[in-house]
Backbone bond lengths (Angstrom), bond angles and torsions (degrees), N, CA, C in turn:
res aa  C-N    CA-C-N  psi(-1)  N-CA   C-N-CA  omega(-1)  CA-C   N-CA-C  phi
1 M - - - 1.460 - - 1.526 113.48 -
2 P 1.356 119.79 -35.79 1.469 118.72 178.99 1.510 113.12 -56.02
3 R 1.345 118.58 -34.76 1.466 120.24 179.93 1.513 110.34 -63.38
4 L 1.340 117.03 -34.82 1.454 120.42 178.63 1.519 110.58 -67.57
5 Y 1.360 117.38 -39.66 1.456 119.70 177.23 1.522 110.91 -59.48
6 V 1.353 115.67 -45.41 1.462 119.88 179.92 1.510 110.35 -61.20
7 L 1.335 116.82 -43.82 1.459 121.38 -179.83 1.515 110.51 -58.41
8 L 1.333 116.68 -47.26 1.452 120.35 -175.96 1.521 111.31 -69.18
9 M 1.330 117.30 -33.75 1.461 120.08 177.39 1.527 111.21 -66.30
10 Q 1.335 116.46 -27.87 1.459 120.27 179.56 1.521 112.11 -81.98
11 N 1.321 117.53 -7.13 1.461 122.35 179.95 1.523 108.11 -125.45
12 P 1.343 118.74 85.00 1.457 121.52 -175.02 1.520 112.09 -63.56
13 L 1.321 114.03 165.30 1.458 119.63 -177.74 1.518 111.11 -61.31
14 P 1.358 117.78 132.20 1.459 120.00 171.79 1.523 110.47 -61.81
15 I 1.334 116.12 156.80 1.459 121.37 -178.36 1.522 111.56 -56.30
16 E 1.361 116.20 -42.45 1.458 118.03 -177.02 1.521 111.91 -64.61
17 W 1.352 117.86 -30.43 1.460 120.39 177.08 1.530 109.71 -70.78
18 E 1.353 116.44 -42.40 1.448 119.58 178.26 1.527 110.47 -60.05
19 E 1.359 115.24 -40.20 1.453 119.02 179.55 1.518 110.76 -65.94
20 S 1.355 116.60 -40.46 1.454 119.50 -179.23 1.519 111.90 -66.28
21 L 1.337 117.09 -23.33 1.459 121.56 177.81 1.528 111.97 -93.96
22 N 1.362 115.85 5.76 1.459 121.65 178.34 1.530 112.78 61.08
23 I 1.332 116.03 35.94 1.458 119.67 174.98 1.518 108.28 -72.77
24 S 1.311 117.44 130.54 1.456 121.46 -177.64 1.514 111.21 -55.44
25 S 1.350 116.34 140.79 1.464 120.08 179.91 1.517 111.27 -61.09
26 S 1.333 117.18 -26.07 1.472 118.94 179.24 1.506 112.01 -64.34
27 L 1.350 116.95 -26.16 1.456 119.93 179.28 1.511 112.25 -79.57
28 R 1.336 117.01 -8.87 1.468 119.24 179.53 1.528 111.08 -98.21
29 K 1.328 118.63 0.94 1.452 121.60 179.25 1.522 109.75 -81.04
30 P 1.341 117.73 158.62 1.468 119.98 177.26 1.525 110.36 -57.29
31 P 1.352 117.94 143.38 1.469 121.04 -179.70 1.518 110.98 -62.67
32 L 1.337 115.09 143.48 1.461 120.18 -178.59 1.524 111.95 -96.99
33 S 1.331 116.56 -15.26 1.458 118.81 179.82 1.504 108.96 -156.80
34 R 1.337 116.65 167.17 1.453 120.05 179.13 1.514 111.05 -63.99
35 S 1.322 117.37 -38.39 1.461 119.66 179.81 1.513 110.66 -65.99
36 Y 1.339 115.84 -40.83 1.461 119.09 177.47 1.524 110.06 -63.20
37 S 1.352 115.74 -41.67 1.463 120.10 179.82 1.516 110.98 -60.64
38 A 1.338 116.24 -42.84 1.463 119.65 179.38 1.516 111.08 -64.65
39 L 1.361 115.81 -42.23 1.459 119.91 179.21 1.516 110.76 -62.90
40 R 1.317 115.50 -42.93 1.461 119.40 179.84 1.528 110.72 -63.30
41 G 1.366 115.97 -38.99 1.459 119.33 178.76 1.509 111.76 -61.60
42 L 1.352 115.91 -42.70 1.464 119.58 179.14 1.516 111.29 -65.23
43 L 1.334 116.26 -41.46 1.461 120.30 179.77 1.526 110.94 -65.07
44 T 1.327 115.94 -43.15 1.462 119.70 179.68 1.516 111.14 -61.84
45 F 1.349 115.67 -42.95 1.464 118.77 179.18 1.522 111.11 -62.84
46 A 1.340 116.26 -43.13 1.463 119.35 -179.90 1.518 111.13 -62.95
47 L 1.330 116.20 -43.95 1.463 120.26 178.56 1.517 110.73 -64.51
48 L 1.329 115.34 -42.58 1.461 120.32 -178.70 1.521 110.81 -63.22
49 F 1.344 115.30 -43.00 1.462 118.87 179.85 1.516 111.06 -59.76
50 S 1.346 115.75 -48.27 1.460 118.68 -179.12 1.513 111.37 -68.75
51 F 1.335 116.81 -36.21 1.460 120.67 -179.44 1.518 111.07 -65.66
52 V 1.331 115.49 -44.52 1.462 120.39 -178.27 1.514 111.93 -64.22
53 F 1.317 115.93 -46.80 1.452 118.83 -169.63 1.522 114.82 -95.51
54 F 1.358 116.53 -11.79 1.454 116.95 -177.13 1.526 113.64 -127.66
55 V 1.333 117.74 -13.91 1.456 119.54 -174.31 1.514 112.67 -120.55
56 S 1.331 117.84 -53.02 1.457 121.18 -164.78 1.520 113.61 -87.68
57 P 1.340 117.69 117.97 1.461 119.28 174.22 1.513 112.09 -69.45
58 A 1.360 117.69 -19.21 1.468 120.97 -179.92 1.515 110.98 -63.63
59 F 1.342 117.33 -26.77 1.447 120.48 -179.43 1.525 112.54 -108.87
60 A 1.322 116.59 10.92 1.456 118.99 179.07 1.525 109.21 -61.83
61 I 1.327 116.07 135.38 1.452 120.52 -179.39 1.517 108.29 -83.68
62 G 1.315 116.50 113.58 1.450 121.02 -178.89 1.517 111.46 -80.36
63 T 1.296 114.48 179.41 1.459 121.59 178.25 1.517 109.16 -106.99
64 P 1.324 118.63 125.98 1.465 119.16 179.24 1.520 110.54 -65.89
65 K 1.322 115.50 147.55 1.459 121.60 179.96 1.521 108.99 -92.65
66 Q 1.311 117.41 117.06 1.463 119.85 178.79 1.524 109.04 -76.63
67 I 1.336 115.71 126.71 1.463 120.54 -177.36 1.527 112.02 -120.02
68 G 1.318 117.31 2.46 1.455 122.46 178.87 1.521 108.40 179.40
69 K 1.317 116.77 177.83 1.463 120.33 179.59 1.527 110.06 -63.66
70 D 1.318 116.37 116.07 1.468 124.11 179.64 1.530 113.13 64.83
71 L 1.322 117.53 15.87 1.468 121.67 -178.86 1.529 109.51 -120.51
72 Y 1.343 115.48 132.40 1.461 121.18 -173.64 1.529 110.55 -137.62
73 A 1.332 115.34 154.75 1.464 121.94 173.65 1.520 108.97 -116.62
74 C 1.327 116.05 133.62 1.464 122.56 170.72 1.528 106.25 -99.39
75 I 1.311 117.03 102.42 1.463 121.13 -177.51 1.524 108.50 -83.68
76 A 1.320 116.86 121.28 1.462 121.59 -177.35 1.528 110.31 -58.64
77 D 1.324 115.81 142.02 1.461 120.40 -179.52 1.522 112.75 -92.31
78 N 1.344 117.08 15.05 1.461 121.52 178.20 1.521 109.05 -151.06
79 D 1.344 116.50 166.09 1.461 121.30 -177.23 1.520 113.00 -75.98
80 A 1.331 117.46 -23.39 1.463 120.77 -170.16 1.522 113.64 -78.95
81 S 1.326 117.34 -30.23 1.462 120.49 -175.66 1.517 111.11 -103.51
82 A 1.321 115.54 153.76 1.462 121.35 -177.56 1.523 111.53 -85.19
83 N 1.327 115.23 160.53 1.456 121.38 170.23 1.526 109.88 -69.86
84 S 1.317 116.04 155.17 1.456 122.46 171.82 1.528 108.65 -122.94
85 T 1.318 115.99 156.69 1.464 122.31 176.29 1.519 107.26 -131.16
86 F 1.331 118.23 142.16 1.458 118.57 176.78 1.522 111.73 -139.50
87 L 1.347 113.64 143.57 1.454 122.49 179.68 1.527 108.62 -118.19
88 V 1.321 115.91 131.52 1.458 121.30 -179.46 1.532 109.09 -101.67
89 G 1.338 116.28 115.80 1.455 121.38 176.06 1.519 110.63 -98.30
90 K 1.318 116.27 -170.81 1.465 120.43 -178.64 1.524 112.77 -69.19
91 A 1.339 115.91 -34.74 1.458 119.51 -173.85 1.522 114.05 -121.26
92 G 1.334 117.63 1.57 1.453 118.79 -178.29 1.508 111.74 -178.38
93 I 1.332 114.47 179.90 1.463 122.47 -173.24 1.517 109.56 -126.38
94 L 1.328 115.81 143.84 1.464 123.41 174.50 1.519 108.22 -115.00
95 V 1.344 116.08 135.11 1.460 122.58 -179.22 1.526 109.59 -120.61
96 V 1.323 116.09 138.67 1.463 121.35 174.34 1.529 108.27 -108.83
97 D 1.315 116.63 117.66 1.465 126.89 178.64 1.524 111.82 68.38
98 S 1.347 114.48 133.25 1.468 120.91 -171.06 1.518 113.76 -105.37
99 G 1.344 117.72 -0.86 1.461 119.36 178.03 1.514 113.65 88.58
100 L 1.330 114.58 -179.61 1.466 122.22 -171.04 1.524 113.49 -68.59
101 N 1.327 117.17 -37.17 1.456 120.97 -175.11 1.528 108.73 -159.20
102 E 1.316 115.96 -174.07 1.462 119.48 -176.52 1.526 112.58 -68.18
103 I 1.313 117.47 -29.72 1.461 119.77 177.36 1.525 110.31 -67.20
104 E 1.346 116.72 -45.53 1.460 119.55 178.65 1.527 110.59 -65.49
105 A 1.330 116.42 -39.01 1.470 119.52 176.65 1.518 110.52 -63.52
106 G 1.338 116.66 -36.44 1.450 120.93 179.45 1.520 112.62 -62.91
107 K 1.322 116.13 -34.25 1.464 119.65 176.43 1.530 110.06 -62.08
108 C 1.322 115.31 -43.15 1.470 119.52 179.90 1.523 110.72 -67.95
109 V 1.337 116.98 -40.86 1.464 120.10 178.17 1.527 110.27 -58.98
110 A 1.325 116.83 -40.03 1.463 120.09 178.54 1.524 110.77 -63.47
111 Q 1.333 116.69 -39.56 1.465 119.95 177.82 1.531 110.88 -67.53
112 I 1.327 116.01 -40.27 1.467 119.72 177.26 1.525 110.04 -60.68
113 S 1.337 116.02 -43.44 1.462 120.45 -178.31 1.520 112.18 -63.87
114 S 1.327 116.99 -24.46 1.465 119.47 177.91 1.523 111.60 -73.85
115 V 1.344 116.59 -14.73 1.465 121.74 -179.94 1.522 111.40 -104.76
116 S 1.356 116.18 -43.50 1.463 120.37 -175.36 1.516 110.48 -153.82
117 R 1.336 115.32 146.32 1.465 121.65 175.83 1.523 111.41 -101.34
118 L 1.316 118.10 9.98 1.460 120.84 177.71 1.525 109.94 -65.08
119 P 1.323 118.35 155.00 1.469 120.65 179.86 1.528 111.92 -69.80
120 I 1.316 115.01 148.27 1.471 121.13 175.56 1.522 107.18 -85.87
121 R 1.336 116.55 114.67 1.464 121.96 -173.56 1.523 113.62 -95.07
122 Y 1.348 116.95 -32.04 1.468 120.64 -174.70 1.522 109.96 -136.34
123 V 1.344 115.66 141.07 1.461 122.47 170.51 1.526 107.08 -128.56
124 I 1.311 116.32 123.15 1.464 121.48 -179.42 1.517 109.01 -106.65
125 N 1.325 116.44 127.44 1.473 121.87 174.51 1.517 109.04 -98.63
126 T 1.337 116.89 122.05 1.462 119.82 -177.28 1.528 112.84 -75.26
127 H 1.332 117.80 -24.06 1.471 120.85 171.76 1.526 108.59 -166.29
128 Y 1.334 116.76 -176.00 1.460 120.61 -167.14 1.518 115.49 -85.80
129 H 1.314 119.55 -10.77 1.456 120.72 -175.67 1.527 111.21 -60.35
130 L 1.329 115.34 143.45 1.465 121.39 -172.41 1.523 112.52 -58.53
131 D 1.318 117.71 -34.89 1.472 119.48 -176.92 1.524 112.89 -68.59
132 H 1.341 117.41 -8.28 1.467 121.64 178.22 1.528 113.53 -109.72
133 Q 1.331 117.39 -12.83 1.473 118.18 -178.65 1.522 113.89 -138.92
134 G 1.336 116.80 6.43 1.458 119.68 -177.85 1.521 114.33 -66.72
135 G 1.336 117.05 -19.45 1.460 120.39 -179.94 1.515 114.58 -97.93
136 N 1.326 118.10 10.37 1.473 121.29 -176.36 1.525 113.21 -53.21
137 K 1.331 115.59 -37.81 1.463 120.44 -172.08 1.529 112.51 -57.11
138 I 1.321 116.87 -34.95 1.461 119.69 -175.66 1.532 112.19 -65.41
139 F 1.330 116.95 -21.21 1.468 120.64 -176.55 1.527 113.01 -93.46
140 K 1.337 116.94 -5.49 1.460 120.38 179.34 1.516 110.12 -92.57
141 P 1.359 119.18 152.50 1.471 125.72 4.48 1.527 113.37 -92.58
142 E 1.324 118.34 3.38 1.465 120.09 -173.41 1.532 112.87 -65.91
143 A 1.333 117.07 -37.65 1.470 120.83 -172.93 1.522 112.07 -99.38
144 S 1.324 115.55 149.54 1.463 122.03 170.04 1.526 107.76 -89.16
145 I 1.344 116.89 133.07 1.461 122.36 177.38 1.520 108.07 -94.89
146 I 1.319 117.27 129.80 1.469 122.75 -174.34 1.523 109.68 -124.38
147 S 1.330 116.55 136.51 1.466 121.93 174.22 1.519 108.94 -156.59
148 T 1.319 116.27 175.00 1.460 119.01 171.12 1.532 108.31 -67.31
149 G 1.321 115.53 157.84 1.454 119.63 178.06 1.510 112.04 -61.13
150 W 1.342 116.46 -37.46 1.468 119.49 -179.17 1.519 110.44 -65.83
151 T 1.330 117.49 -40.30 1.468 120.53 179.64 1.520 110.74 -60.76
152 R 1.335 117.35 -43.19 1.465 119.30 178.11 1.525 111.00 -64.27
153 M 1.334 116.67 -43.53 1.457 120.57 -179.77 1.528 110.88 -59.99
154 R 1.332 116.68 -45.35 1.466 121.27 -179.03 1.529 110.62 -66.39
155 T 1.315 116.53 -38.95 1.470 120.33 177.34 1.519 110.81 -59.79
156 M 1.324 117.07 -45.37 1.457 120.88 -179.16 1.524 111.25 -66.13
157 E 1.336 117.01 -39.32 1.465 120.63 177.88 1.521 111.18 -59.29
158 L 1.329 116.35 -48.68 1.460 120.61 -176.40 1.523 111.38 -71.19
159 R 1.320 116.74 -35.94 1.461 120.78 -179.68 1.520 111.39 -69.34
160 N 1.334 116.16 -31.41 1.463 120.70 -176.29 1.519 113.17 -96.63
161 D 1.337 117.00 2.34 1.463 120.64 177.08 1.529 109.79 -62.68
162 S 1.322 115.94 162.54 1.448 121.02 175.83 1.530 108.89 -124.39
163 P 1.327 118.44 106.00 1.468 126.96 -2.03 1.530 110.61 -75.21
164 P 1.334 117.57 161.17 1.472 120.31 -179.18 1.519 111.67 -61.05
165 R 1.324 116.81 139.96 1.466 121.54 175.93 1.526 111.89 -101.29
166 L 1.310 116.44 -3.25 1.457 123.36 166.22 1.524 106.45 -131.01
167 P 1.323 118.91 146.18 1.467 119.58 177.83 1.527 110.92 -56.10
168 I 1.328 115.74 139.16 1.468 118.90 -178.53 1.522 111.02 -68.32
169 T 1.341 116.85 -11.11 1.462 120.13 177.59 1.531 112.70 -80.77
170 V 1.341 116.98 -8.91 1.466 119.55 178.94 1.529 109.23 -66.47
171 V 1.315 116.66 127.33 1.463 121.55 -178.03 1.528 108.57 -93.46
172 P 1.337 118.47 117.73 1.464 120.65 179.60 1.526 111.54 -76.63
173 A 1.309 115.46 169.05 1.467 120.68 179.19 1.520 110.79 -62.77
174 D 1.341 115.42 144.01 1.468 119.63 171.24 1.522 111.33 -105.88
175 V 1.352 116.93 -3.10 1.467 122.58 173.06 1.521 106.85 -133.01
176 T 1.342 116.98 127.54 1.460 120.24 -179.92 1.528 110.61 -127.31
177 F 1.321 114.96 162.99 1.465 121.84 178.08 1.520 107.98 -147.10
178 E 1.324 116.23 165.45 1.455 120.39 -179.69 1.527 112.77 -107.15
179 S 1.304 118.47 -53.14 1.470 121.48 -177.44 1.524 112.51 -102.58
180 A 1.308 116.96 -51.16 1.465 120.85 -177.60 1.518 109.72 -165.91
181 V 1.315 115.08 156.33 1.459 121.38 173.95 1.527 107.70 -145.07
182 T 1.318 116.13 142.62 1.462 121.74 179.15 1.515 109.38 -108.98
183 I 1.324 115.99 131.64 1.460 121.86 178.23 1.524 107.84 -114.11
184 H 1.325 115.86 128.66 1.463 120.73 179.46 1.527 108.05 -100.51
185 L 1.301 115.16 100.73 1.456 122.64 178.23 1.521 106.15 -107.43
186 E 1.314 114.70 81.10 1.467 120.53 -170.75 1.536 112.48 -48.89
187 P 1.332 116.18 133.35 1.474 128.26 10.00 1.528 113.65 -93.69
188 Y 1.349 117.06 18.67 1.460 120.38 -172.74 1.521 112.76 -110.66
189 T 1.327 114.51 160.32 1.462 122.49 174.05 1.523 108.14 -115.46
190 V 1.324 116.17 136.31 1.460 122.00 179.31 1.523 108.11 -123.26
191 E 1.320 117.30 127.11 1.459 122.15 179.72 1.533 109.19 -108.87
192 V 1.331 115.20 119.24 1.463 121.40 178.04 1.521 106.86 -104.06
193 I 1.336 116.75 119.32 1.461 121.31 -167.26 1.525 110.11 -127.22
194 S 1.321 116.69 136.21 1.459 120.78 176.34 1.526 110.34 -70.39
195 G 1.330 115.15 131.95 1.459 120.82 174.38 1.515 111.00 -115.26
196 A 1.318 116.15 17.49 1.463 121.60 -175.35 1.533 111.24 -88.63
197 P 1.349 114.37 153.58 1.458 127.34 -7.44 1.528 111.18 -81.12
198 G 1.322 115.51 143.91 1.459 120.10 179.55 1.504 108.79 -151.38
199 H 1.335 116.25 -102.29 1.461 121.18 173.42 1.524 110.08 -63.75
200 T 1.331 116.82 -39.66 1.467 123.28 172.81 1.528 107.28 -132.28
201 L 1.334 115.73 -171.56 1.455 120.58 176.55 1.526 111.91 -90.21
202 G 1.348 117.01 5.12 1.456 118.61 -176.93 1.515 115.11 -140.56
203 D 1.335 117.64 29.10 1.463 120.94 -176.49 1.524 113.17 -64.77
204 A 1.326 114.61 150.62 1.465 122.18 169.80 1.522 107.82 -138.22
205 Y 1.326 116.04 151.62 1.461 120.16 170.16 1.520 107.92 -127.08
206 V 1.332 116.15 161.83 1.465 121.17 -172.21 1.524 108.78 -123.06
207 Y 1.328 115.11 119.59 1.467 122.94 -175.50 1.524 109.82 -103.79
208 F 1.325 114.91 126.78 1.463 122.27 177.06 1.533 107.14 -111.00
209 P 1.334 118.47 88.20 1.467 120.46 -171.01 1.524 114.41 -63.01
210 E 1.344 117.51 -38.45 1.470 118.49 -179.43 1.532 111.88 -65.43
211 Q 1.318 116.37 -30.39 1.464 120.61 -178.93 1.533 112.60 -95.11
212 K 1.331 116.42 -4.57 1.467 121.92 -176.92 1.528 110.55 52.69
213 A 1.333 114.72 51.93 1.464 121.29 -177.42 1.525 110.06 -139.54
214 I 1.322 116.07 152.68 1.464 122.29 176.99 1.521 108.72 -136.71
215 A 1.344 116.30 132.20 1.456 122.78 167.95 1.524 106.56 -93.10
216 T 1.319 116.57 115.35 1.471 121.09 -167.42 1.516 115.15 -93.07
217 G 1.359 118.49 -12.36 1.448 117.60 -166.34 1.520 108.62 61.20
218 D 1.322 117.22 -151.93 1.470 120.23 -177.36 1.526 113.52 -84.98
219 L 1.332 117.13 13.18 1.463 119.29 171.10 1.530 110.58 -68.82
220 F 1.319 117.01 -15.35 1.466 122.74 176.17 1.516 108.14 -142.18
221 M 1.334 115.79 136.82 1.456 121.70 177.36 1.517 108.81 -123.24
222 G 1.316 116.74 141.47 1.449 120.84 -179.03 1.512 112.59 -74.37
223 H 1.344 117.12 102.09 1.470 123.76 175.03 1.536 112.14 53.13
224 S 1.321 116.78 39.98 1.464 121.50 -176.96 1.521 110.94 -144.30
225 C 1.336 114.84 153.10 1.461 119.55 169.85 1.532 107.79 -68.82
226 P 1.318 117.49 140.35 1.463 119.26 177.86 1.524 111.08 -86.05
227 A 1.311 116.07 158.49 1.458 120.19 162.73 1.521 106.17 -80.05
228 M 1.316 117.21 144.02 1.463 120.84 -178.06 1.519 109.77 -119.94
229 D 1.307 115.24 115.26 1.459 122.17 175.93 1.536 106.99 -86.20
230 E 1.319 115.25 -172.47 1.465 119.87 172.79 1.529 108.04 -68.29
231 G 1.304 116.58 113.58 1.456 120.53 -175.97 1.512 109.73 -161.98
232 S 1.331 116.93 -143.56 1.456 121.77 179.87 1.519 109.34 -148.10
233 V 1.330 116.25 113.81 1.460 118.86 179.04 1.528 110.57 -67.32
234 S 1.320 117.37 -31.73 1.467 120.71 179.21 1.521 110.71 -62.47
235 H 1.326 116.50 -48.24 1.459 120.07 179.55 1.527 111.06 -71.00
236 W 1.318 116.09 -32.31 1.463 121.38 176.50 1.529 110.31 -58.38
237 I 1.333 116.26 -47.74 1.469 121.43 178.87 1.527 109.97 -62.38
238 A 1.331 116.77 -42.04 1.465 120.24 178.99 1.531 111.28 -63.06
239 T 1.333 116.97 -37.49 1.462 120.32 178.09 1.527 110.71 -65.68
240 L 1.326 117.31 -41.47 1.463 120.25 178.03 1.527 110.53 -63.76
241 N 1.323 117.00 -36.45 1.474 119.90 174.79 1.529 110.57 -63.28
242 A 1.331 116.67 -38.55 1.466 120.66 178.50 1.529 110.83 -65.33
243 L 1.336 116.78 -38.02 1.462 120.40 177.25 1.525 110.42 -64.04
244 L 1.322 116.61 -41.16 1.466 120.76 -179.91 1.524 111.87 -71.43
245 A 1.325 117.67 -18.77 1.468 120.97 177.91 1.527 111.90 -77.67
246 T 1.334 117.43 -12.54 1.459 121.22 175.36 1.534 108.44 -85.78
247 P 1.338 117.78 165.31 1.473 119.75 177.93 1.527 113.53 -81.00
248 T 1.325 116.37 20.33 1.460 121.39 -177.27 1.528 111.79 -61.98
249 E 1.328 115.12 139.08 1.464 121.62 179.18 1.521 113.21 -114.17
250 V 1.342 116.86 -20.93 1.462 121.53 -176.31 1.529 109.18 -127.52
251 F 1.341 115.84 133.00 1.459 121.42 179.70 1.528 108.74 -126.04
252 V 1.338 115.94 121.92 1.462 120.50 175.71 1.521 107.47 -92.58
253 P 1.326 118.28 112.26 1.461 120.25 -177.98 1.521 111.83 -77.29
254 G 1.322 115.50 170.43 1.454 119.03 176.39 1.518 112.09 -62.67
255 H 1.329 116.26 -33.72 1.457 121.89 -179.45 1.530 109.54 -143.37
256 F 1.309 114.36 150.75 1.465 123.14 173.87 1.528 112.88 75.31
257 E 1.314 116.44 -162.86 1.452 121.35 -165.03 1.530 113.92 -71.54
258 V 1.325 114.77 153.16 1.465 121.91 177.24 1.524 108.88 -63.95
259 G 1.347 115.74 143.19 1.457 120.50 -178.15 1.516 113.26 -118.98
260 D 1.336 114.42 169.76 1.463 120.78 175.93 1.528 109.15 -115.58
261 R 1.314 117.32 -169.07 1.461 120.98 -176.36 1.533 111.49 -62.48
262 K 1.332 116.51 -38.57 1.466 119.52 179.49 1.524 110.97 -64.20
263 D 1.327 116.75 -39.46 1.463 120.46 179.23 1.521 111.20 -64.55
264 L 1.328 116.78 -43.49 1.466 119.59 179.98 1.524 110.66 -66.24
265 A 1.332 117.08 -41.71 1.458 120.39 178.88 1.528 111.28 -63.17
266 F 1.331 116.84 -37.83 1.464 121.14 177.99 1.518 110.30 -63.66
267 F 1.321 116.62 -42.94 1.465 121.06 178.73 1.527 110.01 -65.18
268 R 1.326 116.71 -42.68 1.477 120.80 176.54 1.525 110.66 -59.73
269 D 1.333 116.38 -43.30 1.465 120.65 179.95 1.530 111.48 -64.38
270 Y 1.338 116.35 -35.12 1.467 119.41 176.96 1.524 110.79 -60.86
271 L 1.328 116.85 -49.05 1.464 119.90 179.68 1.523 111.10 -62.16
272 S 1.322 116.30 -41.65 1.465 120.66 -179.10 1.520 111.30 -65.20
273 D 1.326 117.17 -44.68 1.461 121.47 179.62 1.523 110.94 -64.58
274 L 1.332 116.51 -44.04 1.459 119.93 -179.39 1.518 111.03 -64.53
275 K 1.319 116.98 -41.02 1.463 119.78 177.88 1.527 110.36 -61.20
276 A 1.331 117.19 -44.56 1.469 120.41 179.98 1.527 110.79 -60.66
277 Q 1.332 117.73 -40.81 1.461 120.47 178.37 1.528 111.87 -63.77
278 V 1.331 116.15 -44.64 1.461 119.90 -178.57 1.530 110.46 -64.78
279 V 1.322 116.58 -41.17 1.466 120.34 177.36 1.519 110.63 -59.84
280 A 1.334 116.79 -45.98 1.461 121.09 -177.97 1.527 111.67 -66.02
281 L 1.324 117.08 -45.13 1.470 120.44 -179.13 1.524 110.78 -67.77
282 S 1.315 116.40 -38.08 1.459 120.08 178.15 1.526 110.89 -64.73
283 A 1.333 116.37 -37.22 1.468 120.59 178.95 1.529 111.85 -65.12
284 Q 1.326 116.35 -23.03 1.471 120.49 176.76 1.523 112.26 -81.07
285 G 1.318 116.25 -0.82 1.456 121.22 178.45 1.511 114.46 88.11
286 M 1.336 117.14 14.28 1.458 119.68 -179.78 1.523 111.35 -70.88
287 T 1.337 114.60 147.24 1.453 120.61 175.84 1.530 109.25 -79.31
288 L 1.314 115.28 172.89 1.460 120.25 178.77 1.524 111.30 -56.58
289 E 1.323 117.57 -47.89 1.465 120.50 -178.61 1.513 111.58 -64.57
290 Q 1.326 117.41 -37.26 1.465 120.42 177.66 1.529 111.10 -65.70
291 V 1.303 115.97 -40.97 1.465 119.99 178.28 1.520 109.87 -61.32
292 K 1.326 117.36 -45.82 1.465 121.08 -179.50 1.528 111.37 -60.28
293 R 1.331 117.12 -36.28 1.467 119.95 -178.66 1.519 112.91 -76.84
294 N 1.328 117.64 -23.29 1.464 120.75 -172.80 1.528 114.46 -101.87
295 I 1.308 117.10 3.65 1.464 120.47 177.18 1.525 110.05 -67.75
296 K 1.320 117.36 136.27 1.461 123.38 178.01 1.538 108.47 -113.31
297 P 1.340 117.50 111.81 1.469 119.33 -179.02 1.526 113.30 -63.89
298 G 1.341 117.22 -31.50 1.460 120.16 178.97 1.515 112.73 57.71
299 R 1.336 117.22 -130.14 1.460 121.38 -176.27 1.521 112.99 -72.15
300 F 1.334 116.69 -4.12 1.464 120.77 178.80 1.533 111.80 -99.45
301 A 1.330 116.88 9.13 1.471 121.30 -175.65 1.519 112.88 -60.51
302 G 1.333 117.57 -22.78 1.455 120.67 -178.63 1.509 114.79 -79.29
303 L 1.316 118.51 -6.28 1.467 120.44 178.02 1.526 110.15 -63.22
304 R 1.332 115.93 137.22 1.455 119.51 177.76 1.525 110.13 -69.30
305 Q 1.319 115.74 146.63 1.456 122.09 179.13 1.530 109.59 -121.95
306 F 1.337 115.62 145.84 1.453 121.16 -177.91 1.531 108.91 -134.07
307 P 1.347 116.73 87.35 1.472 119.57 -178.18 1.523 113.03 -56.79
308 Q 1.339 117.32 -33.18 1.466 119.86 -177.88 1.517 112.61 -65.08
309 Y 1.328 117.33 -19.58 1.461 121.70 177.74 1.530 112.13 -110.05
310 E 1.339 116.46 13.10 1.472 121.78 -176.14 1.525 110.22 53.90
311 A 1.317 114.70 45.74 1.465 122.02 -178.60 1.527 108.98 -123.23
312 T 1.328 115.68 68.72 1.462 122.61 178.12 1.527 108.33 -129.58
313 F 1.341 116.34 171.53 1.463 119.62 177.08 1.528 110.17 -58.50
314 A 1.326 116.44 -44.85 1.464 120.22 -179.01 1.528 111.31 -65.40
315 D 1.323 116.62 -41.51 1.477 119.51 178.41 1.527 110.94 -62.48
316 N 1.327 116.56 -43.72 1.463 120.44 179.44 1.524 111.02 -63.49
317 A 1.333 116.51 -41.55 1.465 120.38 178.27 1.527 110.70 -62.51
318 A 1.338 115.88 -40.37 1.464 119.96 179.86 1.527 110.73 -63.72
319 S 1.325 116.84 -41.91 1.464 120.05 179.43 1.521 111.16 -62.12
320 I 1.324 116.62 -43.66 1.462 120.30 -179.92 1.527 110.07 -66.12
321 Y 1.321 117.18 -41.89 1.474 121.50 178.17 1.536 110.14 -57.98
322 L 1.333 116.73 -46.14 1.466 120.51 -178.97 1.519 111.35 -66.14
323 Q 1.330 117.19 -35.07 1.467 119.83 175.65 1.524 110.71 -64.37
324 L 1.337 117.06 -42.21 1.463 121.23 -179.38 1.518 111.66 -64.05
325 H 1.318 116.12 -33.36 1.466 120.36 -176.31 1.521 112.66 -100.65
326 S 1.330 116.35 9.50 1.456 120.08 179.98 1.522 110.58 -72.56
327 T 1.332 115.10 148.71 1.472 119.38 175.17 1.515 111.17 -78.18
328 N 1.360 116.25 -13.64 1.460 119.87 175.73 1.527 108.45 -83.61
329 P 1.319 117.47 124.72 1.471 119.77 -177.32 1.518 112.43 -64.84
330 Q 1.343 116.28 140.11 1.463 121.25 174.83 1.538 108.39 -75.94
331 P 1.327 115.93 149.28 1.468 118.45 -179.59 1.502 111.61 -65.83
332 T 1.325 116.21 147.49 1.464 121.20 177.02 1.511 109.02 -81.33
333 I 1.317 117.00 126.68 1.460 122.63 179.35 1.509 108.76 -103.08
334 K 1.327 117.42 119.34 1.443 121.90 179.99 1.523 110.68 -90.04
């Protein structure tokens, strides 16, 4: 819990929260002296403490969902941040995905602390999107950050852009791999496997064989249309088939509720059906806009859509259409 206090002290109350608590506008002005600054710091901490633990549901500490022996999922309480998964070993803890920022990561740390006080040794990022690695900083320097080599490369590119397209505070992986890496978190074995290209060009998923569980990142979404980055829907479908070929019973998606084999197969079927429709409509000579208008969701109509994240039936169809017409060759799936 002390780590959460430190985290929250480093992230002062937003102006709108201060206003909602009727904090005098004079307290929001720049400090006029060191004594005033100290007093304001104490007042802010006191307000923050009471706000966090007695007022704000945004900071409510949830209960992790146990999905196997010593394996838990932290299901995000909002659409913007990703789910996290953590495994408790004899001497340390492994975490999959750190969330959107340090506040979201702090929520997961609080849930982890409710299960174990062992140190967090490893954090695995399933891909480069901010909602999956924005909280990395809170786990350093104790933990090693692990991702595919492409994910680290893309993170550095975006972080070093002018202007930056990822916050410069995002901590990239210090350990990378290309195909797979095995982590021995006694008494368990964890297999981190590349699923790229799929949702992005650098996806990874994390297989917990003893628990018959997989943390998928955004290769699987709980009853929702996915956002589609530059990737390959063909290889994405093949990766989902590979996941279903394992004896896995529980799948932690990148967002929303935990799924089972039927849920993953349904999501796989959605991508497969949509790809077949786009291929057929494109073969008729339809333009991108025509394809988007003529897509039929059919039995997948109940999937949630999120236009703000370009995660709708039309957005997915457009991504597949652009992949089909790309000058970059799609990977051959055997």
